[in-house]
C-alpha positions as CSV (number, residue, x, y, z in Angstrom):
1,M,-5.9,19.2,13.6
2,A,-2.2,19.3,14.6
3,R,-0.2,16.2,15.2
4,K,0.0,15.2,18.9
5,T,3.5,13.6,18.5
6,K,6.6,14.8,16.7
7,Q,7.3,13.4,13.3
8,H,10.2,11.0,13.6
9,V,13.0,11.1,11.1
10,L,15.6,8.3,10.8
11,V,19.0,9.3,9.3
12,I,21.4,6.7,8.1
13,D,24.9,7.8,7.1
14,D,28.3,6.4,7.9
15,D,29.6,10.0,8.3
16,E,28.8,11.0,11.9
17,K,29.2,14.7,11.0
18,V,26.5,14.5,8.4
19,C,24.2,12.7,10.8
20,G,24.9,15.4,13.4
21,A,24.2,18.3,11.0
22,I,20.9,16.8,9.8
23,R,19.9,16.0,13.3
24,K,20.5,19.6,14.5
25,T,18.7,21.1,11.5
26,L,15.6,18.9,11.9
27,E,15.4,19.1,15.7
28,Q,15.4,22.9,15.4
29,E,12.3,22.5,13.3
30,G,10.6,20.5,16.1
31,R,11.2,16.9,14.7
32,K,12.5,13.9,16.5
33,V,15.6,12.5,14.9
34,T,17.4,9.1,15.3
35,S,20.7,8.5,13.5
36,L,22.6,5.4,12.6
37,T,26.0,5.1,11.0
38,I,25.7,1.5,9.9
39,A,22.8,0.6,7.5
40,A,23.1,-3.1,8.3
41,D,22.0,-2.3,11.9
42,Y,18.7,-1.0,10.5
43,L,18.2,-3.8,8.1
44,E,18.7,-6.3,10.9
45,R,16.2,-4.6,13.2
46,P,14.0,-2.3,11.1
47,H,11.6,-0.1,13.1
48,F,9.0,0.8,10.5
49,A,6.2,1.4,12.9
50,D,7.8,4.2,14.8
51,C,9.3,6.2,11.9
52,D,7.8,8.7,9.6
53,L,10.7,9.3,7.2
54,V,14.0,7.6,6.3
55,I,17.0,9.6,5.0
56,A,19.8,7.4,3.8
57,D,23.2,7.9,2.1
58,V,23.6,5.9,-1.1
59,E,27.3,5.1,-0.6
60,M,28.0,3.3,2.6
61,P,30.3,0.3,3.3
62,G,28.4,-3.0,3.5
63,A,24.6,-2.3,3.1
64,S,23.9,0.9,1.1
65,G,21.1,3.4,0.9
66,M,19.7,1.5,-2.0
67,D,19.5,-1.6,0.2
68,V,17.7,0.4,2.8
69,L,15.3,1.7,0.1
70,A,14.6,-1.8,-1.2
71,E,13.8,-3.2,2.3
72,V,11.5,-0.2,3.1
73,R,9.6,-0.6,-0.1
74,R,9.2,-4.4,0.6
75,C,8.2,-4.1,4.2
76,A,6.7,-0.6,4.6
77,P,5.8,0.8,1.2
78,W,4.0,3.7,2.8
79,L,7.2,5.1,4.4
80,P,8.8,7.9,2.5
81,V,12.6,7.6,1.8
82,V,15.0,10.4,0.8
83,L,18.4,9.3,-0.6
84,M,21.5,11.5,-0.5
85,T,24.8,11.1,-2.3
86,D,28.3,12.6,-2.7
87,F,28.4,11.5,-6.3
88,G,25.1,12.2,-8.0
89,D,24.6,10.9,-11.5
90,V,21.5,10.5,-13.8
91,R,21.7,6.7,-13.9
92,T,21.8,6.4,-10.1
93,A,19.1,9.0,-9.6
94,A,16.9,7.2,-12.2
95,R,17.4,3.9,-10.4
96,A,16.5,5.4,-7.1
97,F,13.3,6.9,-8.3
98,K,12.4,3.7,-10.1
99,M,12.8,1.8,-6.8
100,G,10.4,4.3,-5.1
101,A,12.6,7.0,-3.6
102,D,10.8,10.2,-2.8
103,D,13.8,12.4,-3.4
104,F,17.5,12.2,-4.4
105,I,19.7,15.0,-3.1
106,E,23.4,15.7,-3.5
107,K,25.8,16.6,-0.7
108,P,26.8,19.0,0.6
109,I,23.2,19.5,1.5
110,G,22.1,23.1,2.3
111,R,19.6,23.8,5.0
112,E,16.9,24.9,2.6
113,T,17.4,21.9,0.3
114,L,17.2,19.5,3.2
115,L,14.0,21.1,4.7
116,L,12.3,21.2,1.3
117,A,13.0,17.6,0.7
118,V,11.8,16.6,4.1
119,E,8.7,18.7,3.9
120,A,7.8,17.3,0.5
121,A,8.3,13.7,1.6
122,L,6.3,14.1,4.8
123,A,3.5,16.0,3.0
124,R,2.4,12.9,1.1
125,I,1.7,10.9,4.3
126,T,-1.4,11.3,6.4
127,P,-1.3,11.4,10.2
128,R,-0.1,8.0,11.3
129,D,-2.6,5.5,12.5
130,P,-1.2,3.8,15.6
131,L,-1.7,0.4,13.9
132,L,0.3,1.3,10.8
133,G,3.3,-0.9,10.4
134,T,2.6,-3.1,13.5
135,S,2.9,-6.9,13.0
136,L,-0.1,-9.0,12.0
137,T,-1.3,-11.4,14.6
138,R,-1.5,-15.1,13.8
139,A,-5.3,-14.8,13.3
140,E,-4.8,-11.8,11.0
141,R,-2.3,-13.7,8.9
142,R,-4.7,-16.6,8.5
143,I,-7.4,-14.1,7.5
144,L,-5.1,-12.3,5.1
145,H,-4.2,-15.6,3.4
146,L,-7.9,-16.4,2.9
147,I,-8.4,-12.9,1.5
148,L,-5.6,-13.6,-1.0
149,Q,-7.3,-16.8,-2.0
150,G,-10.4,-14.7,-2.9
151,R,-12.5,-15.8,0.0
152,S,-15.4,-13.5,1.0
153,N,-15.9,-12.4,4.6
154,K,-18.8,-14.9,4.9
155,E,-16.6,-17.8,3.6
156,T,-13.7,-16.8,5.9
157,A,-16.0,-16.7,8.9
158,H,-17.3,-20.2,8.1
159,L,-13.9,-21.6,7.6
160,L,-12.5,-20.1,10.9
161,N,-15.7,-20.6,12.9
162,R,-16.1,-16.9,13.6
163,S,-18.8,-14.4,13.0
164,V,-18.8,-12.3,9.9
165,R,-18.6,-9.2,12.1
166,T,-15.4,-10.5,13.7
167,I,-13.8,-11.1,10.3
168,E,-14.8,-7.6,9.2
169,V,-13.1,-6.1,12.3
170,H,-9.9,-8.2,11.7
171,R,-9.9,-7.2,8.0
172,N,-10.2,-3.5,8.9
173,R,-7.2,-3.9,11.3
174,I,-5.2,-5.7,8.7
175,M,-5.8,-2.8,6.2
176,K,-4.8,-0.2,8.8
177,K,-1.6,-2.1,9.7
178,M,-0.6,-2.4,6.0
179,G,-1.6,1.2,5.2
180,V,-4.2,0.6,2.5
181,G,-7.8,1.8,2.0
182,S,-9.3,-0.8,-0.4
183,L,-9.3,-4.5,-1.0
184,V,-7.4,-4.1,-4.3
185,D,-4.7,-2.1,-2.6
186,L,-4.5,-4.7,0.2
187,V,-3.9,-7.5,-2.3
188,K,-1.3,-5.4,-4.1
189,R,0.5,-4.5,-0.9
190,A,0.5,-8.1,0.3
191,Y,2.3,-9.2,-2.8
192,E,4.7,-6.3,-2.5
193,M,5.5,-7.3,1.1
194,G,6.1,-10.9,0.1
195,F,3.2,-12.6,1.8
196,A,2.9,-16.2,0.6
197,V,-0.4,-17.0,-1.1
198,P,-1.5,-20.5,-0.2
199,R,-3.2,-22.5,-2.9
200,S,-7.0,-22.7,-2.8
201,R,-8.4,-26.1,-2.2
């Protein structure tokens, strides 16, 4: 089944000409493109929920592409990131891949190289669930904390004075918002995203 909405690519590069060239190429392929020239603007107000791919330059004044990658991996591990650089070297590339970059490409970037990198990065994500990346409600945060304590649905329902079915619905929404399909992955992602784990009583 085809996607009903265009895939949204965010490009972050302090060179407006680079942003413009990438925008033109990807828009010709039917994708929505947003560009920023200051990485700090994205880090201050990240919009993980409405983006399918981030392309960021490694070398930028202030916050760098590596900073963007680190923040995405902390807050939205499901979101693919492609880094680009004027000065590619093995050490930087290795660090980028270790941090979770999907690709690392050198400028100047040819059309085919760009499209191949974008296609490969987007190919690993499934069609976006509308809940993916949206904020957890206060109730969902309480339930997540209890899950991280090892509480069962029944125990959580008793502690919060809710039905087991209600807890199951909330838990399912939490998993969709955090982009996971199992309890083990949920716990792992919660730790990756920095959720505090309260002590069990």
